[in-house]
Every structure is written in structure tokens, then in C-alpha cells.
C-alpha positions in Angstrom: 12.6 16.7 -2.5 14.1 19.3 -0.1 10.7 20.3 1.1 9.8 16.6 1.9 13.0 16.1 3.6 12.4 19.1 6.0 8.8 18.0 6.5 9.5 14.5 7.6 12.7 15.1 9.7 12.1 14.0 13.3 8.4 13.5 12.8 6.8 10.4 14.3 5.5 8.2 11.5 3.6 4.9 11.9 3.7 2.5 9.0 1.2 -0.5 9.4 2.0 -3.5 7.3 5.7 -2.4 7.3 7.0 -5.9 6.8 5.3 -6.2 3.4 6.8 -5.2 0.1 5.6 -1.6 -0.2 5.8 -1.1 3.5 9.5 -2.0 3.7 10.3 0.4 0.9 8.2 3.2 2.6 10.1 2.6 5.9 13.5 2.8 4.2 12.6 6.0 2.5 11.2 7.5 5.7 14.4 6.7 7.5 16.4 8.5 4.8 14.3 11.4 5.5 15.4 11.1 9.1 11.8 10.4 10.4 11.2 8.6 13.5 9.6 5.4 12.2 7.3 3.1 14.1 6.2 0.0 12.3 3.7 -2.9 12.6 3.8 -6.4 11.0 2.1 -9.8 11.2 3.6 -13.2 10.8 6.5 -12.0 8.7 8.8 -14.4 6.8 12.2 -13.6 8.1 14.0 -15.7 5.5 12.6 -14.1 2.5 11.5 -10.6 3.5 12.7 -7.2 2.3 12.0 -5.7 5.7 14.6 -8.0 7.4 17.1 -7.9 4.5 17.2 -4.1 5.0 17.5 -4.6 8.8 14.6 -2.4 9.4 13.6 -4.4 12.5 16.7 -2.7 14.1 16.1 0.7 12.6 12.4 1.1 13.3 10.3 0.5 16.4 8.6 -2.7 15.3 5.6 -4.3 16.9 4.3 -7.6 15.6 0.5 -8.0 16.0 -2.6 -8.6 14.0 -4.3 -5.4 12.7 -7.6 -7.1 13.4 -6.8 -6.8 17.1 -8.3 -3.4 18.1 -6.9 -3.3 21.6 -3.3 -3.8 20.5 -3.6 -1.4 17.6 -5.2 1.3 19.8 -2.6 0.9 22.5 0.2 1.2 20.0 -1.2 4.3 18.4 -1.7 5.9 21.8 1.8 4.9 23.0 3.6 6.1 19.9 1.5 9.3 19.2 2.2 9.4 15.4 1.7 12.7 13.5 1.2 10.6 10.4 0.0 7.1 9.7 0.5 5.2 6.5 -1.9 2.3 6.6 -0.7 -0.6 4.4 -1.6 -3.6 6.5 -3.7 -6.0 4.4 -4.0 -9.3 2.8 -2.5 -8.2 -0.6 -3.1 -11.1 -3.0 -6.1 -11.7 -5.2 -5.6 -15.5 -5.5 -5.1 -15.8 -1.8 -8.5 -14.0 -1.2 -10.2 -17.0 -3.0 -8.6 -19.4 -0.6 -9.2 -17.3 2.6 -11.9 -14.9 1.8 -12.9 -14.5 5.5 -9.4 -13.3 6.6 -9.2 -11.1 3.5 -12.3 -9.2 4.5 -11.4 -9.0 8.1 -7.9 -7.7 7.4 -8.7 -5.4 4.5 -12.0 -4.0 5.6 -12.3 -4.3 9.4 -8.6 -3.8 9.8 -9.0 -0.4 8.1 -12.1 0.3 10.4 -9.9 -0.4 13.4 -7.4 2.2 12.3 -10.2 4.8 11.8 -12.0 4.0 15.1 -8.8 4.3 17.0 -8.1 7.7 15.5 -11.6 8.8 16.2 -11.2 8.0 19.8 -7.6 9.3 20.0 -8.5 12.6 18.2 -5.1 14.1 18.4 -3.4 15.8 15.5 -2.7 13.1 12.9 -2.9 12.5 9.2 -3.9 9.1 8.0 -3.1 7.9 4.5 -5.2 4.8 3.9 -3.6 2.8 1.0 -6.1 0.5 -0.9 -5.9 -0.5 -4.6 -7.4 0.5 -8.0 -9.1 -2.9 -7.8 -11.6 -1.1 -5.6 -13.3 0.2 -8.8 -16.2 -1.6 -10.5 -14.5 -3.6 -13.3 -16.2 -2.6 -16.6 -13.7 -4.7 -18.8 -12.9 -1.6 -20.8 -9.4 -0.3 -21.3 -9.9 3.1 -19.7 -8.2 4.8 -16.9 -10.2 5.0 -13.7 -11.2 8.4 -12.2 -11.6 8.9 -8.5 -15.3 9.5 -9.0 -15.8 6.2 -10.7 -18.1 3.6 -9.1 -16.6 1.4 -6.5 -17.2 -2.4 -6.7 -15.4 -5.5 -7.7 -16.1 -9.2 -8.4 -13.8 -11.0 -6.1 -13.0 -11.0 -2.4 -9.9 -9.0 -2.7 -11.4 -6.2 -4.9 -14.6 -5.9 -2.8 -12.7 -5.9 0.4 -10.8 -2.9 -0.9 -14.0 -1.3 -2.0 -15.4 -1.9 1.5 -12.3 -0.2 3.0 -12.9 2.8 0.8 -16.5 3.1 1.8 -15.8 2.6 5.5 -13.2 5.4 5.3 -15.8 7.6 3.5 -18.3 7.0 6.2 -15.8 7.8 9.0 -14.5 10.8 7.1 -17.8 12.4 6.4 -19.4 11.6 9.8 -16.4 12.4 12.1 -13.2 13.7 10.6 -14.6 16.5 8.3 -15.7 18.3 11.5 -14.4 21.3 13.4 -14.1 19.1 16.5 -11.8 16.5 14.7 -8.0 16.7 14.8 -7.8 13.9 12.3 -7.3 14.2 8.5 -7.7 11.2 6.3 -7.3 10.4 2.6 -7.3 7.2 0.6 -4.9 6.3 -2.2 -5.5 3.8 -5.0 -2.5 2.4 -7.0 -2.2 -0.3 -9.6 0.3 -3.2 -9.8 3.6 -2.3 -8.4 6.9 -4.0 -9.3 10.5 -3.7 -8.0 13.1 -5.4 -6.0 12.3 -7.3 -2.8 9.0 -8.6 -4.0 8.9 -12.4 -3.1 5.2 -12.9 -2.9 3.7 -15.9 -4.6 2.2 -15.6 -8.2 3.8 -12.3 -9.0 4.7 -12.0 -12.7 8.2 -10.3 -12.4 9.6 -12.6 -9.7 8.0 -15.6 -11.5 9.8 -14.6 -14.8 13.2 -14.2 -13.2 12.9 -17.4 -11.2 12.0 -19.3 -14.4 14.6 -17.8 -16.6 17.4 -18.3 -14.0 16.9 -22.0 -14.4 16.0 -22.0 -18.1 12.4 -22.8 -17.7 9.4 -21.5 -19.7 7.4 -18.9 -17.7 3.8 -19.9 -16.9 1.7 -16.8 -17.7 -1.7 -16.4 -16.3 -4.1 -14.1 -18.3 -1.6 -12.8 -20.8 -4.1 -10.3 -22.3 -5.0 -8.8 -19.0 -3.9 -5.1 -18.9 -2.7 -3.5 -15.8 -1.1 -0.1 -14.9 2.4 -1.4 -14.0 4.6 1.0 -12.0 7.8 0.8 -10.0 7.1 0.6 -6.2 8.8 3.9 -5.5 6.4 5.8 -7.7 3.3 5.4 -5.6 5.3 5.7 -2.4 6.6 9.0 -3.6 2.9 10.0 -4.0 2.0 8.9 -0.5 4.8 10.9 1.0 3.9 14.0 -1.0 0.2 13.7 -0.3 0.7 13.6 3.5 2.9 16.7 3.2 0.2 18.5 1.1 -2.6 17.6 3.6 -1.0 19.6 6.3 -1.2 22.7 4.1 -4.5 22.2 2.4 -7.5 21.2 4.5 -9.7 20.7 1.4 -7.8 17.4 0.8 -9.2 15.9 3.9 -11.6 13.1 3.0 -10.5 12.9 -0.6 -9.3 9.9 -2.6 -6.3 9.8 -5.0 -5.3 7.5 -7.8 -1.6 6.9 -8.4 -0.6 5.3 -11.6 1.4 5.6 -14.9 0.2 7.3 -18.1 0.1 4.0 -20.0 -1.0 0.5 -19.2 0.5 -2.8 -20.6 -0.8 -6.3 -20.9 0.9 -9.1 -19.0 2.3 -10.4 -22.3 3.7 -7.0 -23.2 5.3 -6.6 -19.8 7.0 -10.1 -20.0 8.2 -9.2 -23.5 9.8 -6.0 -22.2 11.5 -7.9 -19.3 12.8 -10.5 -21.7 14.1 -7.9 -24.2 16.0 -6.2 -21.3 17.6 -9.4 -20.2 18.7 -10.0 -23.9 20.3 -6.5 -24.0 22.0 -7.1 -20.7 23.3 -10.4 -21.9 24.8 -8.7 -25.0 26.5 -6.1 -23.0 28.0 -8.8 -20.7 
């Protein structure tokens, strides 16, 4: 932890998608590390948004714009001159991708391409951590842990948009960034389902449980047998922070992809039971 603290102190860090769930937690952690944080967001909900609950709009240099707008993104990167970019801006919900697949592809795939193209043209010392998802892998319907070398794919707009983001990053990395002329280093990270405080998105199992239980309603569970690598939001963020640190020391990490996840996975039904059991224990203590 001490090495990370020294590493990030006074560094200029850009977080795209900062007003989202993971983005807000990442900004908060970076501020504790005394980094100079620049943030972007798009159409944030100020009434139910962790970013604003933590007053991060006052603690970071926030710019609200659409990541699909290359001109505004490029201008912001050139103005702020970050040494590290954590790219989280995306349409993050699977169900929403069925309702608006066009925006999902533009945000998740071409939004990532805008970051990479801006960095290619900028070509100043910078590390970019591109955050995608473990849903970028081809779903084989088998209960196995994915390896970074597994085939990319997907069957829905969200998953395929993340696979596209991975492939676009690979193309830019191999063609431009893994070159002696490039001052840019890039890596992608793939994490599973994250849970934790401040998640107010629709159709999220943990918030849905507590909302229902708080008013004595039965929880409506979708796909109870679906198994996912649930992890607390701070776990992958810790991985992102460490990865950027390591990339300054080890050039061989440039262009690589990394999975972040727990050792064990649980079904939706198992997760709900664990949550319910913890509530009963807490009630007994009270």
C-alpha cells in the first residue's frame, strides 16, 4: 500500500465514467492517495449518484460530455495531460443493451476507440487501463474460470460490445503502442460482477434485495441458477491501481489483458441466501 501511495501522489489521473458506480469509488481512492484527479461523466443522476454523495464534483476536475464525442475527449486529454487514464465510461447494463443496442455499441466500442485514437495522436507518456468485462468472453455455458487467452465473443449487445472494445484495443496496441516510437502503454482489464455501497442502478441483485426486504416484499430473482464471480467493488479497483503501477516498471505488460475476480463463483440464489443470512444475524445481534 505504501508503494502505491507514493506512486500516485501528485500524479495527474484521468478517470472516464467517473460518475458511475466503480468510477466514483476509484476517484475516491485516488484522492486518498493524494493524486490530482480529472474526471468525466455523462448525464449523471445527481439525486441518486455516489459521485455526488461523496462530493467528488468538488474534489475532482469534472467535465461532463459524451465519450462518443472525439473532439471534446481529445481536447480534454490534451488540456489535462494525464500520466494515467482509467477508462470506465460505458453503457454498463446488459438489459439496457437490448433496449438501446445502438448506443451500447457506440459507447462501449467506439468510445474506447476514441480514447485510443486520441492517445495515438497525443503520444505523450501515458498509461491507459481500459476496463471492460469478463462478459467479453465467448459464453460456453460451462462452470469454468476464464483465462485471458480464451476466445472473445458473446451473444448479446453488451457482451459483444465489450469484446469489440477488447479487439479494438488489441489492434491499436499491436499496430501502434507496442512500438519504440510510442510513448503510450495500454492494458485491458476484465472483471466480473461487482457489488458494494452506492450502487443504485436498475436490476441489480443486491440493491433489489435490500429495497424489497426494507418494505417486507418478496425479492424478484431473475435467473436464480446463473453463476457469476461476485466481488466487492474495491477488489478490482485495487487491481487497476496496482496494474498501472506495475506497468511503469515492466514494459512487457504493455498490450496485455488481465482478469480480476474471486477464487469462487456463486449462483444468484446462493448470493441472495448469503445476504439474507447476514441480515438475520444482524437482526439477532440488534
